[in-house]
KEGU-126074 format. One line per 10 residues: number of its first residue (from 1); their letters; for each residue x negated, y negated, z negated of N, C-alpha, C. Coordinates in steps of 0.1 Angstrom, whole numbers, plus 5000, padded with zeros to 4 digits. Layout:
BEGIN
NUM = A = X/Y/Z/X/Y/Z/X/Y/Z | ...
//
This chain:
BEGIN
1 = XXXXXXXXXX = 9034/6488/6543/9021/6491/6550/9022/6503/6553 | 9018/6504/6570/9017/6517/6574/9009/6528/6571 | 9013/6540/6570/9003/6549/6563/8991/6552/6576 | 8980/6553/6573/8970/6555/6581/8971/6568/6588 | 8970/6572/6600/8972/6582/6607/8955/6585/6617 | 8956/6601/6613/8941/6606/6622/8939/6601/6634 | 8951/6604/6641/8949/6601/6657/8940/6613/6660 | 8939/6624/6654/8936/6637/6661/8945/6645/6667 | 8943/6647/6684/8953/6655/6689/8942/6669/6694 | 8947/6678/6690/8941/6691/6695/8947/6699/6705
11 = XXXXXXXXXX = 8934/6706/6714/8937/6714/6725/8926/6725/6726 | 8930/6739/6730/8920/6748/6728/8907/6745/6736 | 8899/6752/6728/8884/6748/6735/8883/6758/6747 | 8881/6750/6759/8879/6757/6772/8862/6754/6777 | 8861/6761/6786/8845/6764/6794/8839/6748/6797 | 8851/6741/6799/8848/6730/6804/8841/6719/6794 | 8840/6724/6780/8837/6717/6771/8823/6717/6768 | 8815/6729/6775/8803/6735/6773/8792/6719/6775 | 8793/6711/6787/8781/6702/6786/8784/6692/6777 | 8794/6687/6769/8797/6677/6761/8790/6684/6746
21 = XXXXXXXXXX = 8794/6696/6742/8790/6704/6731/8771/6701/6734 | 8767/6704/6744/8753/6708/6746/8747/6692/6746 | 8755/6684/6753/8747/6669/6751/8747/6664/6735 | 8754/6664/6731/8758/6659/6715/8745/6668/6705 | 8743/6682/6711/8738/6692/6699/8723/6686/6704 | 8722/6681/6715/8708/6680/6718/8704/6667/6717 | 8711/6654/6717/8708/6640/6715/8707/6637/6702 | 8718/6639/6692/8721/6637/6678/8712/6641/6668 | 8703/6636/6662/8692/6641/6653/8697/6649/6641 | 8711/6649/6639/8716/6660/6630/8714/6673/6636
31 = XXXXXXXXXX = 8716/6674/6646/8716/6688/6652/8704/6692/6661 | 8696/6683/6666/8687/6684/6677/8676/6696/6673 | 8673/6698/6660/8665/6706/6658/8671/6720/6650 | 8686/6721/6652/8692/6729/6645/8693/6745/6647 | 8687/6754/6637/8683/6767/6640/8700/6775/6639 | 8707/6769/6635/8723/6776/6634/8730/6778/6646 | 8736/6791/6644/8743/6795/6655/8758/6792/6656 | 8768/6787/6649/8779/6786/6646/8784/6773/6657 | 8778/6764/6658/8784/6754/6665/8777/6750/6677 | 8769/6759/6680/8765/6765/6695/8779/6764/6704
41 = XXXXXXXXXX = 8780/6761/6713/8791/6758/6725/8795/6773/6725 | 8782/6783/6730/8783/6797/6733/8794/6805/6722 | 8787/6803/6711/8794/6809/6698/8808/6804/6696 | 8809/6790/6698/8823/6787/6697/8832/6792/6704 | 8829/6790/6715/8836/6799/6729/8839/6810/6728 | 8828/6820/6725/8833/6834/6725/8842/6838/6713 | 8841/6831/6700/8843/6839/6689/8862/6830/6690 | 8862/6821/6698/8876/6815/6699/8886/6824/6706 | 8878/6833/6713/8888/6843/6719/8895/6852/6707 | 8894/6853/6693/8899/6857/6686/8904/6845/6675
51 = XXXXXXXXXX = 8894/6835/6673/8901/6828/6661/8908/6811/6665 | 8910/6812/6678/8920/6804/6687/8913/6790/6684 | 8901/6786/6685/8895/6773/6681/8900/6762/6690 | 8904/6750/6682/8910/6741/6690/8900/6729/6685 | 8900/6720/6699/8888/6708/6697/8899/6697/6699 | 8891/6683/6692/8899/6672/6697/8886/6663/6702 | 8886/6658/6711/8873/6650/6715/8876/6634/6715 | 8867/6630/6706/8871/6612/6701/8859/6607/6707 | 8858/6592/6704/8848/6583/6706/8836/6587/6700 | 8837/6591/6690/8826/6600/6679/8821/6611/6684
61 = XXXXXXXXXX = 8828/6619/6689/8822/6632/6691/8834/6642/6693 | 8832/6657/6687/8841/6665/6688/8845/6671/6674 | 8858/6672/6670/8863/6682/6659/8870/6693/6662 | 8864/6702/6656/8869/6716/6660/8876/6723/6647 | 8886/6728/6646/8890/6736/6639/8896/6753/6643 | 8898/6762/6635/8901/6773/6639/8908/6781/6628 | 8916/6793/6634/8924/6800/6621/8916/6814/6619 | 8918/6814/6606/8912/6830/6602/8924/6835/6594 | 8923/6846/6584/8933/6853/6580/8944/6848/6577 | 8957/6854/6581/8970/6848/6577/8973/6836/6580
71 = XXXXXXXXXX = 8967/6832/6589/8971/6815/6597/8963/6808/6587 | 8958/6809/6579/8949/6797/6574/8940/6792/6583 | 8936/6778/6578/8929/6770/6590/8916/6767/6584 | 8903/6763/6591/8892/6758/6585/8887/6752/6598 | 8877/6740/6594/8870/6731/6602/8858/6735/6603 | 8849/6736/6617/8837/6738/6617/8831/6722/6614 | 8819/6720/6612/8814/6705/6609/8814/6700/6622 | 8817/6686/6619/8823/6679/6632/8809/6679/6641 | 8808/6675/6652/8798/6675/6664/8801/6656/6666 | 8793/6650/6660/8790/6637/6662/8780/6629/6670
81 = XXXXXXXXXX = 8781/6619/6679/8771/6614/6687/8764/6607/6678 | 8765/6602/6666/8754/6594/6659/8755/6599/6646 | 8744/6598/6635/8746/6605/6620/8755/6596/6615 | 8758/6582/6615/8768/6574/6611/8780/6576/6611 | 8787/6585/6624/8798/6589/6626/8802/6602/6618 | 8792/6608/6611/8795/6621/6603/8808/6620/6593 | 8805/6610/6582/8814/6609/6574/8827/6601/6577 | 8827/6593/6585/8838/6589/6587/8848/6598/6599 | 8840/6607/6605/8848/6619/6611/8855/6631/6601 | 8845/6632/6592/8852/6641/6582/8863/6635/6577
91 = XXXXXXXXXX = 8864/6623/6573/8876/6616/6565/8887/6617/6577 | 8887/6614/6587/8896/6619/6598/8902/6631/6596 | 8893/6641/6594/8893/6657/6594/8904/6660/6583 | 8902/6651/6572/8909/6654/6558/8923/6648/6560 | 8925/6636/6568/8938/6628/6566/8945/6637/6578 | 8939/6645/6586/8947/6654/6597/8949/6667/6591 | 8942/6672/6583/8948/6683/6572/8959/6679/6563 | 8958/6668/6559/8971/6661/6549/8982/6662/6559 | 8981/6655/6570/8994/6652/6580/9000/6668/6581 | 8991/6678/6587/8996/6691/6588/8998/6701/6579
101 = XXXXXXXXXX = 8996/6697/6567/8997/6704/6550/8993/6715/6551 | 8978/6715/6555/8969/6726/6550/8957/6722/6543 | 8952/6732/6536/8940/6726/6528/8926/6723/6537 | 8924/6709/6532/8912/6707/6536/8899/6713/6535 | 8893/6721/6544/8880/6729/6540/8872/6732/6554 | 8863/6726/6551/8849/6728/6562/8838/6739/6561 | 8837/6749/6568/8829/6760/6567/8816/6756/6575 | 8805/6764/6573/8792/6764/6580/8788/6749/6579 | 8783/6742/6570/8777/6729/6571/8763/6733/6568 | 8754/6727/6571/8739/6727/6567/8734/6722/6556
111 = XXXXXXXXXX = 8724/6724/6550/8718/6716/6539/8717/6703/6543 | 8713/6697/6556/8711/6683/6560/8725/6676/6564 | 8736/6684/6564/8749/6679/6565/8753/6674/6553 | 8750/6685/6543/8756/6680/6529/8748/6668/6522 | 8737/6667/6528/8729/6656/6521/8735/6642/6528 | 8736/6644/6542/8746/6633/6549/8759/6629/6542 | 8766/6638/6536/8777/6634/6531/8780/6636/6518 | 8769/6633/6511/8770/6636/6496/8778/6624/6488 | 8780/6613/6494/8792/6603/6487/8804/6613/6484 | 8806/6623/6493/8822/6624/6489/8823/6635/6476
121 = XXXXXXXXXX = 8810/6636/6474/8812/6646/6456/8817/6636/6447 | 8816/6622/6449/8819/6612/6442/8837/6611/6443 | 8843/6617/6449/8857/6614/6454/8865/6628/6455 | 8858/6635/6445/8868/6644/6444/8864/6658/6455 | 8857/6659/6459/8853/6669/6468/8841/6675/6464 | 8836/6689/6468/8824/6695/6462/8817/6705/6475 | 8809/6707/6476/8797/6714/6485/8798/6729/6477 | 8797/6736/6484/8797/6751/6477/8785/6757/6485 | 8771/6764/6480/8764/6769/6486/8771/6785/6491 | 8770/6789/6505/8770/6803/6508/8760/6813/6510
131 = XXXXXXXXXX = 8757/6820/6502/8745/6829/6505/8750/6839/6515 | 8761/6844/6516/8766/6856/6522/8768/6850/6539 | 8767/6836/6540/8771/6831/6553/8761/6824/6556 | 8745/6825/6551/8734/6817/6555/8729/6828/6565 | 8721/6820/6573/8717/6828/6586/8701/6831/6584 | 8698/6842/6588/8680/6847/6582/8675/6843/6599 | 8664/6835/6598/8656/6834/6604/8641/6838/6605 | 8634/6843/6617/8624/6850/6617/8613/6845/6630 | 8602/6848/6625/8592/6843/6636/8595/6852/6646 | 8594/6848/6657/8595/6857/6671/8586/6866/6674
141 = XXXXXXXXXX = 8571/6863/6668/8562/6872/6670/8562/6883/6662 | 8570/6882/6651/8567/6894/6642/8577/6903/6646 | 8589/6899/6650/8600/6911/6658/8594/6915/6670 | 8586/6911/6674/8578/6912/6691/8565/6924/6689 | 8560/6919/6678/8546/6929/6678/8546/6938/6665 | 8554/6934/6656/8559/6942/6644/8545/6947/6639 | 8534/6937/6637/8518/6937/6630/8518/6940/6617 | 8509/6944/6611/8510/6945/6597/8517/6956/6590 | 8513/6955/6575/8519/6966/6564/8534/6965/6566 | 8541/6949/6567/8552/6948/6563/8561/6955/6573
151 = XXXXXXXXXX = 8556/6957/6585/8560/6963/6597/8560/6974/6601 | 8552/6980/6593/8550/6995/6595/8558/7005/6600 | 8567/7005/6590/8582/7014/6590/8588/7009/6605 | 8590/7000/6609/8593/6994/6619/8588/7000/6632 | 8573/6996/6633/8567/7001/6645/8565/7019/6647 | 8568/7026/6636/8571/7042/6633/8583/7042/6642 | 8593/7039/6636/8607/7043/6641/8608/7036/6657 | 8603/7027/6660/8605/7022/6675/8593/7033/6680 | 8582/7035/6677/8576/7046/6686/8580/7061/6687 | 8589/7059/6673/8594/7077/6675/8608/7077/6682
161 = XXXXXXXXXX = 8617/7069/6686/8622/7064/6696/8619/7067/6709 | 8608/7058/6712/8604/7058/6724/8596/7074/6728 | 8591/7082/6717/8586/7094/6722/8597/7107/6723 | 8608/7102/6712/8618/7115/6712/8629/7112/6724 | 8631/7101/6729/8643/7100/6738/8640/7097/6753 | 8645/7100/6766/8643/7099/6777/8652/7087/6778 | 8646/7071/6776/8656/7061/6775/8653/7051/6788 | 8662/7043/6790/8659/7032/6799/8665/7019/6792 | 8657/7010/6791/8662/6997/6786/8665/6987/6800 | 8675/6983/6801/8680/6978/6814/8689/6966/6811
171 = XXXXXXXXXX = 8691/6957/6821/8700/6947/6820/8714/6948/6824 | 8722/6946/6815/8738/6948/6817/8743/6942/6832 | 8750/6953/6836/8759/6952/6848/8772/6952/6845 | 8780/6946/6854/8796/6944/6851/8803/6957/6847 | 8799/6970/6857/8804/6981/6855/8801/6991/6839 | 8794/6981/6834/8790/6987/6818/8799/6982/6810 | 8807/6971/6813/8816/6966/6802/8824/6975/6794 | 8830/6982/6798/8838/6992/6792/8833/7005/6781 | 8821/7007/6787/8812/7016/6781/8810/7007/6767 | 8802/6995/6770/8800/6988/6760/8808/6986/6750
181 = XXXXXXXXXX = 8822/6982/6753/8833/6981/6745/8834/6993/6736 | 8836/7002/6744/8837/7017/6737/8826/7021/6726 | 8812/7016/6729/8803/7018/6718/8805/7010/6705 | 8809/6999/6709/8812/6988/6700/8824/6992/6690 | 8836/7001/6696/8845/7004/6687/8839/7016/6682 | 8832/7025/6687/8827/7034/6678/8817/7033/6665 | 8811/7021/6667/8805/7015/6658/8811/7007/6644 | 8824/7006/6647/8832/6996/6637/8834/7006/6627 | 8831/6998/6612/8832/7006/6602/8849/7009/6602 | 8859/7002/6605/8872/7000/6605/8879/6995/6616
191 = XXXXXXXXXX = 8881/7001/6625/8885/6997/6637/8899/6991/6638 | 8905/6992/6628/8920/6985/6629/8921/6975/6619 | 8908/6970/6615/8908/6958/6607/8909/6944/6615 | 8912/6936/6607/8910/6919/6615/8898/6920/6621 | 8887/6920/6612/8874/6914/6613/8870/6923/6627 | 8872/6940/6629/8867/6945/6639/8874/6939/6648 | 8887/6937/6652/8896/6935/6663/8888/6921/6669 | 8886/6914/6659/8883/6897/6663/8868/6898/6669 | 8860/6908/6663/8845/6909/6670/8847/6918/6686 | 8858/6924/6685/8855/6930/6698/8862/6919/6710
201 = XXXXXXXXXX = 8870/6913/6706/8875/6903/6715/8864/6896/6720 | 8857/6891/6711/8848/6881/6714/8836/6886/6721 | 8833/6900/6717/8823/6908/6725/8825/6907/6743 | 8840/6909/6743/8846/6910/6755/8845/6898/6762 | 8848/6886/6757/8847/6875/6761/8831/6871/6768 | 8822/6875/6759/8810/6869/6762/8801/6878/6775 | 8809/6891/6774/8802/6896/6788/8810/6891/6800 | 8822/6887/6797/8828/6877/6810/8821/6865/6813 | 8815/6862/6805/8811/6847/6807/8795/6846/6806 | 8789/6855/6807/8774/6858/6802/8766/6851/6811
211 = XXXXXXXXXX = 8770/6850/6826/8761/6838/6834/8764/6827/6833 | 8780/6825/6832/8783/6810/6829/8775/6802/6817 | 8772/6813/6809/8767/6805/6795/8755/6807/6792 | 8747/6807/6801/8736/6815/6803/8727/6824/6792 | 8738/6833/6788/8732/6842/6779/8729/6856/6786 | 8724/6865/6780/8719/6876/6783/8722/6889/6775 | 8726/6902/6780/8730/6909/6776/8719/6922/6783 | 8715/6932/6773/8707/6945/6775/8714/6955/6767 | 8708/6967/6776/8713/6979/6768/8701/6988/6772 | 8703/6998/6761/8694/7010/6761/8703/7022/6768
221 = XXXXXXXXXX = 8699/7028/6774/8705/7041/6780/8697/7054/6775 | 8702/7064/6773/8698/7080/6770/8704/7086/6776 | 8700/7094/6786/8707/7102/6797/8716/7097/6802 | 8715/7085/6806/8725/7076/6816/8737/7072/6804 | 8737/7076/6790/8745/7069/6782/8742/7059/6775 | 8749/7046/6776/8746/7034/6768/8746/7037/6752 | 8737/7039/6744/8736/7041/6731/8733/7029/6719 | 8732/7016/6730/8729/6999/6719/8729/6991/6730 | 8733/6979/6725/8736/6966/6732/8729/6955/6724 | 8725/6945/6732/8725/6933/6723/8729/6920/6734
231 = XXXXXXXXXX = 8733/6912/6729/8737/6898/6737/8733/6889/6728 | 8726/6880/6733/8721/6866/6730/8721/6854/6737 | 8713/6845/6733/8711/6834/6739/8697/6823/6734 | 8698/6814/6742/8683/6803/6733/8693/6791/6733 | 8696/6788/6723/8699/6770/6722/8693/6761/6723 | 8699/6749/6721/8694/6738/6728/8683/6733/6720 | 8680/6742/6710/8667/6737/6699/8654/6747/6701 | 8656/6755/6714/8649/6767/6715/8645/6776/6703 | 8657/6784/6700/8660/6791/6688/8666/6802/6694 | 8660/6813/6695/8667/6828/6699/8681/6830/6690
241 = XXXXXXXXXX = 8693/6830/6699/8701/6836/6689/8710/6847/6691 | 8708/6857/6680/8714/6871/6685/8729/6870/6683 | 8737/6871/6692/8752/6869/6686/8758/6880/6685 | 8755/6894/6694/8758/6906/6689/8752/6917/6693 | 8748/6929/6685/8743/6939/6683/8746/6951/6680 | 8749/6961/6689/8754/6975/6684/8745/6986/6686 | 8746/6999/6679/8738/7008/6682/8744/7023/6676 | 8741/7035/6685/8745/7046/6680/8736/7049/6669 | 8740/7051/6655/8730/7055/6645/8725/7071/6647 | 8732/7077/6653/8728/7090/6658/8713/7094/6665
251 = XXXXXXXXXX = 8708/7083/6669/8696/7080/6678/8688/7074/6665 | 8680/7081/6663/8671/7077/6654/8661/7065/6659 | 8661/7052/6652/8653/7042/6653/8659/7034/6667 | 8670/7037/6668/8681/7028/6681/8678/7013/6677 | 8684/7008/6664/8686/6995/6662/8672/6989/6662 | 8660/6996/6657/8646/6990/6657/8641/6987/6671 | 8646/7000/6679/8644/6997/6693/8650/6984/6700 | 8664/6983/6700/8669/6973/6706/8665/6961/6702 | 8661/6957/6690/8656/6946/6684/8646/6944/6689 | 8635/6955/6690/8621/6949/6694/8621/6946/6707
261 = XXXXXXXXXX = 8628/6956/6719/8628/6954/6733/8634/6939/6738 | 8645/6934/6729/8652/6924/6733/8646/6913/6729 | 8637/6911/6718/8630/6900/6714/8618/6901/6724 | 8611/6910/6727/8604/6910/6735/8604/6901/6749 | 8615/6908/6754/8622/6902/6768/8623/6889/6768 | 8630/6884/6759/8640/6870/6762/8634/6860/6748 | 8625/6862/6736/8623/6852/6728/8610/6850/6725 | 8602/6854/6733/8585/6854/6733/8584/6838/6732 | 8589/6829/6737/8587/6817/6738/8593/6806/6731 | 8600/6816/6723/8608/6806/6713/8603/6797/6699
271 = XXXXXXXXXX = 8612/6793/6693/8605/6784/6680/8607/6795/6670 | 8619/6800/6670/8625/6810/6659/8636/6820/6665 | 8639/6831/6658/8649/6839/6661/8660/6838/6651 | 8671/6837/6654/8681/6838/6645/8689/6849/6646 | 8691/6858/6636/8699/6870/6634/8709/6868/6628 | 8715/6857/6624/8728/6857/6617/8731/6859/6605 | 8740/6859/6597/8739/6863/6583/8743/6877/6579 | 8746/6879/6567/8747/6893/6564/8763/6898/6557 | 8768/6885/6556/8784/6889/6551/8783/6892/6537 | 8774/6894/6530/8774/6899/6516/8775/6914/6517
281 = XXXXXXXXXX = 8774/6919/6530/8772/6934/6530/8760/6940/6526 | 8759/6950/6519/8746/6955/6511/8738/6959/6521 | 8741/6968/6529/8735/6975/6541/8729/6966/6554 | 8737/6953/6554/8734/6946/6565/8721/6936/6556 | 8724/6933/6543/8712/6926/6536/8700/6929/6534 | 8701/6945/6534/8691/6953/6529/8679/6953/6547 | 8691/6954/6556/8681/6957/6570/8677/6944/6574 | 8685/6934/6572/8680/6917/6577/8666/6914/6569 | 8667/6919/6554/8659/6916/6547/8642/6923/6552 | 8644/6936/6556/8634/6944/6558/8628/6939/6571
291 = XXXXXXXXXX = 8629/6930/6578/8624/6924/6589/8614/6909/6583 | 8617/6907/6571/8609/6898/6565/8610/6883/6571 | 8623/6880/6566/8627/6863/6572/8617/6854/6570 | 8613/6845/6579/8606/6834/6573/8614/6822/6567 | 8626/6822/6569/8635/6811/6564/8648/6813/6564 | 8659/6805/6562/8671/6808/6564/8678/6794/6569 | 8689/6794/6575/8698/6784/6576/8708/6782/6569 | 8705/6775/6558/8717/6777/6545/8731/6775/6549 | 8740/6776/6543/8754/6774/6548/8762/6769/6536 | 8771/6759/6538/8782/6753/6528/8794/6751/6530
301 = XXXXXXX = 8801/6753/6519/8817/6746/6526/8818/6731/6517 | 8826/6725/6524/8834/6714/6516/8850/6717/6517 | 8851/6713/6506/8868/6713/6500/8871/6705/6492 | 8881/6699/6484/8886/6693/6471/8882/6705/6461 | 8877/6695/6451/8875/6706/6439/8888/6713/6433 | 8896/6710/6435/8909/6718/6429/8911/6730/6438 | 8905/6729/6451/8910/6742/6460/8898/6751/6458
//
């Protein structure tokens, strides 16, 4: 009896995949209200400048995998046209991993996806909750108005920034790109690390494709010098996504200011704002928590129990 074949053949993610991503995300009930950022085309495409994401388009939908540290590979959750295709597509992914000789590992699954694929837990697979990768969700009015006692310190910092600096909040122009990349480099905790280099090339790609991806970037200038920038978009579920945000800490209140100005300009009519995960970094967790999220897009991994 011939051994079953996954039939999956992968090629790099390209800009031409945008419409199919958007169609599946908008039409399939698994994803149509999804506030998560990672499986949006904008995120996959920008980060693929670093992680070399590959995709396979099938009759059921799209399968994506990418590389992270030391050549290890992981899958994104599959994008399928109908819920009943979700588990069969996961099984094809398992078979492909076996064919290629790497461990089966799916990242960034949401809670509803784990429920849809719960039967796999009886077959030697396990889901693991990842708090560090769960994304913070906010009420846009809170980020814009900063009203009430919970946001007193944020209001004070924004007002202090406005009072102290002769600033300009303005839209990105192509000639700003090198200065933005230089600011991102200065903000890097460890510019030689893999994580930093990955983020830098992803920001570079985002800036090159802003208009084509319907994304936006704004900057704060002080005395003609860019001291903060933010890049984001609005997803298919009307959720504002903050993809990248950097600021020069030497300007007091700069992060609170760019967050507030950007949210007011772009996210006033969105259902939620997703400011992504904290990666288990204490400072990031404290900062994101201080804005009092209204919820989380919980994240899970799926792998074999022995892994």
